[in-house]
N, C-alpha and C positions, 0 to 999 in steps of 0.2 A: 057709663054715665056720659051724656053728651053735654058739652059746654057751648054757650053762645060765643060768637066771634068776639063780642065786646069783653066777655070774661077771659077768653084766651089772650086778648091783647093786654088786659090788666095784669094777668099772671106773668106774661112775658116781660112786662115792665118791672114787676117785682123781682123776677129771676135775674134780669139784667142788672138791676140795682144791687144784687148780691155778687154776681159773677164779675162785673167790671171792676169794682174796687179790689176784689181778691186778686185779679190778674194784675192790676196796677201795683199792688203790694209785692207781687212776685216779679216785678219789673218786666211784665209782659204787656203788649199793647192791649188796652181794655176793650177795644172794639173789633179787633182782628185776631184770628187764630188760624194757625196751620196745624192740623192734627190728623190722626188716623182713627177712624171710627168704623166698626163693622167691616174691617178689611179694606176700607176705601180711604185714600188720602184726600183730605179736604182743605180748601182755603175758604174760610168763613168770615162773614161780616156779622158779628155778634149783635149788632143793633137790629137785625132782621129776625123776626120771631121764629121762622122755620129753621134758619141757620143756627140760631141759639138753641133750638130744640135738638138739632143734630149734634151740636157741641156737648150739651149737657146729658142727653139721653142716648146718643149713639145713632139714632135713626129717626127719620120723620115718617116716611112711608116705606114699609118693608118691600113692596113691589118695586119701588124706584131703586132701593139699595141693591136688590137682586139684579136688576137690569144694569146698573152701573158696574157691578162686579163682573158681569158677563161682557160688557162692552169696552171697559177700560183696559188698555194694554198694561202689561207689567210696568209699574212705576208711574203710571198715568195719574193725573190729579183731577178730581171732580171739583170744579169751582162752585162756590155757593149758589150761583144761579143755575146750577146743574148743566153747565156747558162742559163738554168733554174736551180734555186737552191732554195729550195730543189726540186727534181723531184717528182711529185705526184706519189703515189703508183699505180695509174691507168695507168700511162704512161708505155708503153712497147716498147722496141726496136725490130725491125724486119729487116730481110734481104730482100731487094726487089730483085725479079728475074731479 
């Protein structure tokens, strides 16, 4: 079943409306989470739909999760914006033609 972007945004709003108060009751920041999902350590901003999806369901795109597991060094953290930290020494930036 495919959902429109507008529907996904509304569903994310409803989900955040449930998750944030629960985290607040547990004395956790309602909008930030540090967690482990799918073998990856994450620092997430739960106000963002994709990051909320990672927090609640464990993964957003399976191919991205596989790449992160391969690229992150042991103990590395994937930030919500999918930046790698620390960047492995074998990782090189190049300019594409």
